[in-house]
N, CA, C and O atoms as a Tinker XYZ file with bonds, in Angstrom:
   400  protein
     1  N     15.600000  -20.961000  135.006000    73     2
     2  CA    15.935000  -20.192000  133.530000    64     1     3
     3  C     14.848000  -20.158000  131.998000    63     2     4     5
     4  O     14.287000  -20.969000  131.262000    81     3
     5  N     14.973000  -19.011000  132.100000    73     3     6
     6  CA    13.682000  -19.244000  130.494000    64     5     7
     7  C     14.293000  -20.079000  129.584000    63     6     8     9
     8  O     15.492000  -20.332000  129.708000    81     7
     9  N     13.541000  -20.608000  128.559000    73     7    10
    10  CA    14.230000  -21.003000  127.769000    64     9    11
    11  C     14.385000  -19.911000  126.203000    63    10    12    13
    12  O     13.424000  -19.442000  125.593000    81    11
    13  N     15.326000  -19.789000  125.973000    73    11    14
    14  CA    15.436000  -18.715000  124.973000    64    13    15
    15  C     15.131000  -19.107000  123.439000    63    14    16    17
    16  O     14.905000  -18.178000  122.663000    81    15
    17  N     15.110000  -20.531000  122.924000    73    15    18
    18  CA    15.310000  -20.554000  121.885000    64    17    19
    19  C     13.652000  -20.493000  120.978000    63    18    20    21
    20  O     12.589000  -20.456000  121.599000    81    19
    21  N     13.727000  -20.492000  119.597000    73    19    22
    22  CA    11.969000  -19.902000  119.024000    64    21    23
    23  C     12.057000  -21.637000  118.369000    63    22    24    25
    24  O     12.981000  -22.203000  117.784000    81    23
    25  N     10.031000  -22.363000  118.950000    73    23    26
    26  CA    10.476000  -23.445000  118.428000    64    25    27
    27  C     11.063000  -23.154000  116.764000    63    26    28    29
    28  O     11.993000  -23.716000  116.185000    81    27
    29  N      9.725000  -21.570000  116.042000    73    27    30
    30  CA     9.465000  -22.215000  114.897000    64    29    31
    31  C     11.053000  -22.964000  113.566000    63    30    32    33
    32  O     11.188000  -23.570000  112.503000    81    31
    33  N     11.739000  -22.423000  114.508000    73    31    34
    34  CA    13.168000  -22.943000  113.871000    64    33    35
    35  C     13.371000  -24.049000  114.099000    63    34    36    37
    36  O     13.960000  -24.492000  113.114000    81    35
    37  N     13.192000  -25.105000  115.105000    73    35    38
    38  CA    13.950000  -25.978000  115.925000    64    37    39
    39  C     13.177000  -26.963000  114.854000    63    38    40    41
    40  O     12.155000  -26.410000  114.449000    81    39
    41  N     13.334000  -27.969000  114.414000    73    39    42
    42  CA    13.090000  -28.679000  113.380000    64    41    43
    43  C     14.238000  -29.675000  112.838000    63    42    44    45
    44  O     15.192000  -29.144000  112.271000    81    43
    45  N     14.225000  -30.660000  112.930000    73    43    46
    46  CA    14.915000  -31.377000  112.702000    64    45    47
    47  C     15.092000  -30.995000  110.330000    63    46    48    49
    48  O     16.109000  -30.714000  109.696000    81    47
    49  N     14.287000  -31.102000  110.044000    73    47    50
    50  CA    13.816000  -31.193000  108.774000    64    49    51
    51  C     14.266000  -30.034000  107.978000    63    50    52    53
    52  O     14.502000  -30.036000  106.770000    81    51
    53  N     14.348000  -29.132000  108.726000    73    51    54
    54  CA    15.134000  -27.616000  108.725000    64    53    55
    55  C     16.735000  -27.708000  108.956000    63    54    56    57
    56  O     17.381000  -27.096000  108.106000    81    55
    57  N     17.303000  -28.206000  109.712000    73    55    58
    58  CA    18.558000  -28.494000  110.027000    64    57    59
    59  C     18.906000  -29.508000  108.625000    63    58    60    61
    60  O     19.677000  -29.274000  107.694000    81    59
    61  N     18.456000  -30.123000  108.749000    73    59    62
    62  CA    18.876000  -31.357000  107.246000    64    61    63
    63  C     18.971000  -30.573000  106.226000    63    62    64    65
    64  O     20.010000  -30.508000  105.570000    81    63
    65  N     17.920000  -29.884000  105.957000    73    63    66
    66  CA    17.978000  -28.855000  104.442000    64    65    67
    67  C     19.069000  -27.930000  104.496000    63    66    68    69
    68  O     19.790000  -27.720000  103.520000    81    67
    69  N     19.201000  -27.411000  105.527000    73    67    70
    70  CA    20.704000  -26.338000  105.758000    64    69    71
    71  C     21.607000  -27.375000  105.259000    63    70    72    73
    72  O     22.122000  -27.492000  104.147000    81    71
    73  N     21.686000  -28.037000  106.210000    73    71    74
    74  CA    23.112000  -28.739000  105.918000    64    73    75
    75  C     23.657000  -29.473000  104.995000    63    74    76    77
    76  O     24.848000  -29.747000  104.846000    81    75
    77  N     22.491000  -29.873000  104.201000    73    75    78
    78  CA    22.695000  -30.726000  102.798000    64    77    79
    79  C     22.768000  -28.977000  101.845000    63    78    80    81
    80  O     23.722000  -28.942000  101.067000    81    79
    81  N     22.194000  -28.109000  101.859000    73    79    82
    82  CA    22.085000  -26.851000  101.093000    64    81    83
    83  C     23.399000  -25.655000  101.354000    63    82    84    85
    84  O     23.805000  -24.654000  100.763000    81    83
    85  N     23.705000  -26.295000  102.392000    73    83    86
    86  CA    25.225000  -25.032000  102.809000    64    85    87
    87  C     26.110000  -25.961000  102.121000    63    86    88    89
    88  O     25.914000  -25.591000  100.963000    81    87
    89  N     26.744000  -26.679000  102.059000    73    87    90
    90  CA    27.767000  -27.403000  100.973000    64    89    91
    91  C     27.941000  -27.024000   99.765000    63    90    92    93
    92  O     28.884000  -26.313000   99.416000    81    91
    93  N     26.741000  -27.612000   98.738000    73    91    94
    94  CA    26.250000  -27.138000   97.892000    64    93    95
    95  C     26.265000  -25.689000   97.296000    63    94    96    97
    96  O     26.513000  -25.542000   96.100000    81    95
    97  N     25.996000  -24.577000   98.136000    73    95    98
    98  CA    26.309000  -23.366000   98.217000    64    97    99
    99  C     27.797000  -22.962000   98.124000    63    98   100   101
   100  O     28.076000  -21.796000   97.846000    81    99
   101  N     28.686000  -23.806000   98.328000    73    99   102
   102  CA    30.030000  -23.132000   99.163000    64   101   103
   103  C     30.378000  -24.040000   97.978000    63   102   104   105
   104  O     30.674000  -23.343000   97.008000    81   103
   105  N     30.456000  -25.569000   97.674000    73   103   106
   106  CA    30.738000  -25.751000   96.079000    64   105   107
   107  C     30.760000  -24.835000   95.428000    63   106   108   109
   108  O     31.861000  -24.349000   95.172000    81   107
   109  N     29.030000  -23.959000   94.664000    73   107   110
   110  CA    29.222000  -23.668000   93.608000    64   109   111
   111  C     29.778000  -22.000000   93.815000    63   110   112   113
   112  O     29.824000  -21.173000   92.904000    81   111
   113  N     30.183000  -21.759000   95.274000    73   111   114
   114  CA    30.564000  -20.432000   94.982000    64   113   115
   115  C     32.069000  -20.737000   94.802000    63   114   116   117
   116  O     32.820000  -20.112000   94.053000    81   115
   117  N     32.291000  -21.422000   95.319000    73   115   118
   118  CA    34.068000  -22.171000   94.591000    64   117   119
   119  C     33.915000  -22.060000   93.699000    63   118   120   121
   120  O     34.380000  -21.001000   93.275000    81   119
   121  N     33.142000  -23.003000   92.572000    73   119   122
   122  CA    33.506000  -22.958000   91.518000    64   121   123
   123  C     33.032000  -21.697000   90.383000    63   122   124   125
   124  O     33.354000  -21.892000   89.211000    81   123
   125  N     32.240000  -20.357000   90.736000    73   123   126
   126  CA    32.196000  -19.210000   90.239000    64   125   127
   127  C     33.749000  -18.516000   90.910000    63   126   128   129
   128  O     34.284000  -17.688000   90.173000    81   127
   129  N     34.266000  -18.741000   91.886000    73   127   130
   130  CA    35.661000  -17.415000   92.010000    64   129   131
   131  C     36.665000  -18.233000   91.658000    63   130   132   133
   132  O     37.533000  -17.747000   90.933000    81   131
   133  N     36.762000  -19.337000   91.984000    73   131   134
   134  CA    38.022000  -20.014000   91.039000    64   133   135
   135  C     38.075000  -20.997000   89.491000    63   134   136   137
   136  O     39.107000  -21.484000   89.030000    81   135
   137  N     37.037000  -21.085000   89.033000    73   135   138
   138  CA    36.816000  -21.582000   87.790000    64   137   139
   139  C     35.242000  -21.106000   86.585000    63   138   140   141
   140  O     34.813000  -21.927000   85.776000    81   139
   141  N     34.732000  -19.923000   86.715000    73   139   142
   142  CA    34.627000  -18.986000   86.543000    64   141   143
   143  C     34.344000  -19.155000   85.056000    63   142   144   145
   144  O     33.345000  -18.632000   84.563000    81   143
   145  N     34.938000  -19.653000   84.553000    73   143   146
   146  CA    34.944000  -19.451000   82.702000    64   145   147
   147  C     35.045000  -20.480000   82.000000    63   146   148   149
   148  O     35.096000  -20.575000   80.774000    81   147
   149  N     35.091000  -21.726000   83.252000    73   147   150
   150  CA    34.992000  -23.049000   82.713000    64   149   151
   151  C     33.110000  -23.921000   83.120000    63   150   152   153
   152  O     32.435000  -24.099000   84.135000    81   151
   153  N     32.978000  -24.199000   81.752000    73   151   154
   154  CA    31.622000  -24.904000   82.003000    64   153   155
   155  C     30.970000  -25.481000   83.382000    63   154   156   157
   156  O     31.925000  -25.588000   84.151000    81   155
   157  N     30.009000  -25.821000   83.921000    73   155   158
   158  CA    29.842000  -27.030000   84.760000    64   157   159
   159  C     30.055000  -27.985000   84.474000    63   158   160   161
   160  O     31.055000  -28.280000   85.128000    81   159
   161  N     29.740000  -28.942000   83.768000    73   159   162
   162  CA    29.600000  -30.294000   83.776000    64   161   163
   163  C     31.838000  -30.012000   83.300000    63   162   164   165
   164  O     32.546000  -30.945000   83.680000    81   163
   165  N     32.255000  -29.329000   82.884000    73   163   166
   166  CA    33.838000  -29.579000   82.537000    64   165   167
   167  C     34.802000  -29.420000   83.582000    63   166   168   169
   168  O     35.924000  -29.833000   83.878000    81   167
   169  N     33.493000  -28.289000   84.232000    73   167   170
   170  CA    34.105000  -28.288000   85.597000    64   169   171
   171  C     34.300000  -29.781000   86.947000    63   170   172   173
   172  O     35.172000  -29.956000   87.797000    81   171
   173  N     33.285000  -30.453000   86.658000    73   171   174
   174  CA    32.811000  -31.492000   87.364000    64   173   175
   175  C     34.125000  -32.546000   86.746000    63   174   176   177
   176  O     34.711000  -33.108000   87.672000    81   175
   177  N     34.445000  -32.751000   85.920000    73   175   178
   178  CA    35.027000  -34.096000   85.095000    64   177   179
   179  C     36.298000  -33.323000   85.358000    63   178   180   181
   180  O     37.218000  -34.017000   85.789000    81   179
   181  N     36.588000  -31.849000   85.168000    73   179   182
   182  CA    37.830000  -31.585000   85.574000    64   181   183
   183  C     39.172000  -31.832000   87.328000    63   182   184   185
   184  O     40.321000  -32.089000   87.687000    81   183
   185  N     37.848000  -31.502000   87.751000    73   183   186
   186  CA    37.975000  -32.425000   89.293000    64   185   187
   187  C     38.343000  -33.922000   89.920000    63   186   188   189
   188  O     39.052000  -34.452000   90.776000    81   187
   189  N     37.218000  -34.276000   88.740000    73   187   190
   190  CA    36.630000  -35.707000   88.869000    64   189   191
   191  C     38.228000  -36.229000   88.263000    63   190   192   193
   192  O     38.969000  -36.899000   88.983000    81   191
   193  N     38.566000  -35.873000   87.043000    73   191   194
   194  CA    40.075000  -36.748000   86.447000    64   193   195
   195  C     40.896000  -36.253000   87.442000    63   194   196   197
   196  O     41.560000  -37.205000   87.853000    81   195
   197  N     41.236000  -35.062000   88.143000    73   195   198
   198  CA    41.934000  -34.467000   88.717000    64   197   199
   199  C     42.321000  -35.417000   90.474000    63   198   200   201
   200  O     43.286000  -35.241000   91.216000    81   199
   201  N     41.667000  -35.953000   90.565000    73   199   202
   202  CA    41.505000  -36.118000   91.878000    64   201   203
   203  C     41.557000  -35.597000   93.124000    63   202   204   205
   204  O     42.221000  -35.877000   94.122000    81   203
   205  N     40.591000  -34.648000   92.836000    73   203   206
   206  CA    40.301000  -33.388000   93.708000    64   205   207
   207  C     38.860000  -33.341000   93.954000    63   206   208   209
   208  O     38.672000  -32.533000   94.863000    81   207
   209  N     37.784000  -33.837000   93.555000    73   207   210
   210  CA    36.652000  -33.882000   93.600000    64   209   211
   211  C     36.212000  -33.883000   94.984000    63   210   212   213
   212  O     35.763000  -32.862000   95.505000    81   211
   213  N     36.329000  -35.039000   95.629000    73   211   214
   214  CA    36.205000  -35.883000   97.100000    64   213   215
   215  C     36.953000  -34.763000   97.556000    63   214   216   217
   216  O     36.117000  -33.959000   97.970000    81   215
   217  N     38.603000  -34.087000   97.756000    73   215   218
   218  CA    38.482000  -33.444000   99.081000    64   217   219
   219  C     38.240000  -32.095000   98.973000    63   218   220   221
   220  O     38.495000  -31.487000  100.013000    81   219
   221  N     37.750000  -31.284000   97.878000    73   219   222
   222  CA    36.998000  -30.211000   98.187000    64   221   223
   223  C     35.646000  -30.425000   98.364000    63   222   224   225
   224  O     35.051000  -29.662000   99.125000    81   223
   225  N     34.660000  -31.876000   97.460000    73   223   226
   226  CA    33.352000  -31.590000   98.639000    64   225   227
   227  C     33.872000  -31.880000  100.519000    63   226   228   229
   228  O     33.186000  -31.381000  101.410000    81   227
   229  N     34.813000  -32.514000  100.763000    73   227   230
   230  CA    35.122000  -32.810000  102.311000    64   229   231
   231  C     35.008000  -31.445000  102.585000    63   230   232   233
   232  O     34.348000  -31.109000  103.568000    81   231
   233  N     35.704000  -30.344000  101.662000    73   231   234
   234  CA    36.339000  -28.703000  102.296000    64   233   235
   235  C     34.621000  -27.821000  102.412000    63   234   236   237
   236  O     34.071000  -26.822000  102.875000    81   235
   237  N     34.396000  -28.970000  101.676000    73   235   238
   238  CA    32.583000  -27.317000  101.286000    64   237   239
   239  C     31.868000  -27.674000  102.517000    63   238   240   241
   240  O     30.950000  -26.899000  102.787000    81   239
   241  N     32.069000  -28.751000  103.422000    73   239   242
   242  CA    31.018000  -28.987000  104.315000    64   241   243
   243  C     31.955000  -28.140000  105.659000    63   242   244   245
   244  O     31.341000  -27.315000  106.336000    81   243
   245  N     32.882000  -28.314000  105.844000    73   243   246
   246  CA    33.125000  -27.268000  106.549000    64   245   247
   247  C     32.677000  -26.160000  107.025000    63   246   248   249
   248  O     33.293000  -25.724000  107.998000    81   247
   249  N     31.518000  -25.375000  106.525000    73   247   250
   250  CA    30.517000  -24.360000  107.311000    64   249   251
   251  C     29.124000  -24.890000  107.601000    63   250   252   253
   252  O     28.273000  -24.077000  107.965000    81   251
   253  N     28.802000  -26.196000  107.474000    73   251   254
   254  CA    28.592000  -26.852000  108.508000    64   253   255
   255  C     28.371000  -26.566000  110.257000    63   254   256   257
   256  O     27.563000  -26.493000  111.182000    81   255
   257  N     29.430000  -26.502000  109.946000    73   255   258
   258  CA    30.555000  -26.543000  111.635000    64   257   259
   259  C     29.500000  -24.962000  111.930000    63   258   260   261
   260  O     28.629000  -25.029000  112.796000    81   259
   261  N     29.642000  -24.001000  111.357000    73   259   262
   262  CA    28.828000  -22.489000  111.981000    64   261   263
   263  C     27.773000  -22.721000  112.082000    63   262   264   265
   264  O     27.374000  -22.315000  113.173000    81   263
   265  N     26.703000  -23.379000  111.283000    73   263   266
   266  CA    25.296000  -24.080000  111.045000    64   265   267
   267  C     25.368000  -24.505000  112.754000    63   266   268   269
   268  O     25.019000  -24.001000  113.822000    81   267
   269  N     25.814000  -25.326000  112.440000    73   267   270
   270  CA    25.797000  -26.717000  113.871000    64   269   271
   271  C     25.797000  -25.242000  114.971000    63   270   272   273
   272  O     24.864000  -24.561000  115.396000    81   271
   273  N     27.200000  -25.157000  115.159000    73   271   274
   274  CA    26.808000  -24.089000  115.968000    64   273   275
   275  C     25.911000  -22.968000  116.611000    63   274   276   277
   276  O     25.640000  -22.991000  117.812000    81   275
   277  N     25.559000  -22.201000  115.944000    73   275   278
   278  CA    24.731000  -21.434000  115.541000    64   277   279
   279  C     23.102000  -21.640000  116.081000    63   278   280   281
   280  O     22.350000  -20.871000  116.679000    81   279
   281  N     22.881000  -23.400000  115.454000    73   279   282
   282  CA    21.962000  -23.486000  116.083000    64   281   283
   283  C     22.072000  -24.234000  117.604000    63   282   284   285
   284  O     21.081000  -24.574000  118.250000    81   283
   285  N     23.176000  -24.380000  117.950000    73   283   286
   286  CA    23.360000  -24.893000  119.277000    64   285   287
   287  C     23.272000  -23.862000  120.338000    63   286   288   289
   288  O     22.752000  -24.116000  121.425000    81   287
   289  N     24.062000  -22.024000  119.871000    73   287   290
   290  CA    24.286000  -20.772000  120.648000    64   289   291
   291  C     22.247000  -20.339000  120.899000    63   290   292   293
   292  O     21.747000  -19.787000  121.879000    81   291
   293  N     21.630000  -20.771000  119.816000    73   291   294
   294  CA    20.261000  -20.119000  120.175000    64   293   295
   295  C     19.217000  -21.216000  120.849000    63   294   296   297
   296  O     18.070000  -20.783000  120.953000    81   295
   297  N     19.383000  -22.258000  121.214000    73   295   298
   298  CA    18.713000  -23.053000  121.683000    64   297   299
   299  C     18.343000  -23.797000  120.799000    63   298   300   301
   300  O     17.543000  -24.483000  121.434000    81   299
   301  N     18.327000  -24.195000  119.754000    73   299   302
   302  CA    17.381000  -25.148000  118.636000    64   301   303
   303  C     17.983000  -26.316000  118.193000    63   302   304   305
   304  O     18.609000  -26.231000  117.137000    81   303
   305  N     17.931000  -27.537000  118.835000    73   303   306
   306  CA    18.839000  -28.423000  118.963000    64   305   307
   307  C     18.273000  -29.521000  118.603000    63   306   308   309
   308  O     18.735000  -30.632000  118.864000    81   307
   309  N     17.056000  -29.278000  117.870000    73   307   310
   310  CA    16.670000  -30.187000  116.658000    64   309   311
   311  C     17.628000  -29.966000  115.433000    63   310   312   313
   312  O     18.418000  -30.685000  114.821000    81   311
   313  N     17.231000  -28.709000  115.347000    73   311   314
   314  CA    17.387000  -28.471000  113.697000    64   313   315
   315  C     19.232000  -28.215000  113.667000    63   314   316   317
   316  O     19.891000  -27.775000  112.724000    81   315
   317  N     19.791000  -28.717000  115.202000    73   315   318
   318  CA    21.542000  -28.826000  115.238000    64   317   319
   319  C     21.180000  -30.253000  115.106000    63   318   320   321
   320  O     22.230000  -30.686000  114.630000    81   319
   321  N     20.593000  -31.010000  115.185000    73   319   322
   322  CA    20.285000  -32.632000  114.787000    64   321   323
   323  C     20.236000  -32.839000  114.008000    63   322   324   325
   324  O     20.618000  -34.003000  113.888000    81   323
   325  N     19.890000  -32.330000  112.902000    73   323   326
   326  CA    19.474000  -32.168000  111.201000    64   325   327
   327  C     20.965000  -31.881000  111.059000    63   326   328   329
   328  O     21.717000  -32.764000  110.647000    81   327
   329  N     21.414000  -30.667000  111.391000    73   327   330
   330  CA    22.822000  -30.349000  110.419000    64   329   331
   331  C     23.868000  -32.029000  110.741000    63   330   332   333
   332  O     24.223000  -32.931000  109.982000    81   331
   333  N     24.017000  -31.839000  111.911000    73   331   334
   334  CA    24.859000  -33.353000  112.281000    64   333   335
   335  C     24.402000  -34.732000  111.475000    63   334   336   337
   336  O     25.172000  -35.690000  111.409000    81   335
   337  N     23.021000  -34.753000  110.839000    73   335   338
   338  CA    22.855000  -35.128000  110.186000    64   337   339
   339  C     22.916000  -35.248000  108.791000    63   338   340   341
   340  O     22.792000  -36.407000  108.398000    81   339
   341  N     23.060000  -34.447000  107.979000    73   339   342
   342  CA    23.511000  -34.264000  106.700000    64   341   343
   343  C     25.141000  -33.861000  106.541000    63   342   344   345
   344  O     25.518000  -33.652000  105.388000    81   343
   345  N     26.078000  -33.746000  107.569000    73   343   346
   346  CA    26.963000  -33.556000  107.325000    64   345   347
   347  C     27.229000  -35.456000  108.033000    63   346   348   349
   348  O     28.302000  -35.918000  107.644000    81   347
   349  N     26.794000  -35.970000  108.507000    73   347   350
   350  CA    27.162000  -37.494000  108.412000    64   349   351
   351  C     26.738000  -37.894000  106.612000    63   350   352   353
   352  O     27.627000  -38.725000  106.430000    81   351
   353  N     26.104000  -37.837000  105.473000    73   351   354
   354  CA    25.559000  -37.637000  105.286000    64   353   355
   355  C     26.722000  -37.927000  103.746000    63   354   356   357
   356  O     26.851000  -38.742000  102.833000    81   355
   357  N     27.375000  -36.634000  104.259000    73   355   358
   358  CA    28.028000  -36.221000  103.362000    64   357   359
   359  C     29.450000  -36.668000  103.841000    63   358   360   361
   360  O     30.299000  -36.608000  102.952000    81   359
   361  N     29.847000  -37.066000  104.961000    73   359   362
   362  CA    30.896000  -37.729000  105.060000    64   361   363
   363  C     31.015000  -39.302000  104.924000    63   362   364   365
   364  O     32.104000  -39.836000  104.718000    81   363
   365  N     29.394000  -40.283000  105.099000    73   363   366
   366  CA    29.574000  -41.339000  103.874000    64   365   367
   367  C     29.939000  -41.706000  102.849000    63   366   368   369
   368  O     30.806000  -42.527000  102.550000    81   367
   369  N     28.900000  -40.751000  101.918000    73   367   370
   370  CA    29.585000  -41.004000  100.675000    64   369   371
   371  C     30.870000  -40.248000  100.591000    63   370   372   373
   372  O     31.597000  -40.702000   99.708000    81   371
   373  N     31.226000  -39.527000  101.052000    73   371   374
   374  CA    32.894000  -39.080000  100.615000    64   373   375
   375  C     33.478000  -40.718000  101.163000    63   374   376   377
   376  O     33.448000  -41.629000  100.336000    81   375
   377  N     33.882000  -40.937000  102.280000    73   375   378
   378  CA    33.920000  -42.444000  102.929000    64   377   379
   379  C     33.954000  -44.010000  101.537000    63   378   380   381
   380  O     34.833000  -44.791000  101.176000    81   379
   381  N     32.373000  -43.783000  101.131000    73   379   382
   382  CA    32.140000  -44.602000   99.937000    64   381   383
   383  C     32.957000  -44.774000   99.078000    63   382   384   385
   384  O     33.694000  -45.737000   98.863000    81   383
   385  N     32.761000  -43.238000   98.249000    73   383   386
   386  CA    33.278000  -42.912000   97.387000    64   385   387
   387  C     34.809000  -43.078000   97.171000    63   386   388   389
   388  O     35.228000  -43.206000   96.021000    81   387
   389  N     35.709000  -43.080000   98.294000    73   387   390
   390  CA    37.489000  -43.564000   98.261000    64   389   391
   391  C     37.620000  -44.718000   97.979000    63   390   392   393
   392  O     38.516000  -45.100000   97.226000    81   391
   393  N     36.447000  -45.787000   98.719000    73   391   394
   394  CA    36.012000  -47.117000   98.588000    64   393   395
   395  C     36.663000  -47.855000   97.654000    63   394   396   397
   396  O     37.605000  -48.639000   97.771000    81   395
   397  N     35.856000  -47.400000   96.437000    73   395   398
   398  CA    35.480000  -47.395000   95.270000    64   397   399
   399  C     36.695000  -47.375000   94.761000    63   398   400
   400  O     36.852000  -47.362000   93.540000    81   399
């Protein structure tokens, strides 16, 4: 079977950047849809004081699953590895913050 993937977009750096960028975009979309009238620093303070910052951040990482599978389906395994790496960075951050 012939290799279907394009090595142009198959790198760990690209996957890591997309894996870090996607949850931040989803977090901002959540802010614009749900709390559009609130200033962003006040929004962060509100989430932190209410104890909902970490659960919302954890949910914002879920779209990385779609990014990961798109890379897997298109045979870009190095990029998928980068997305997985970025997801672990978010998971470690959430675990450390829950312990503090």
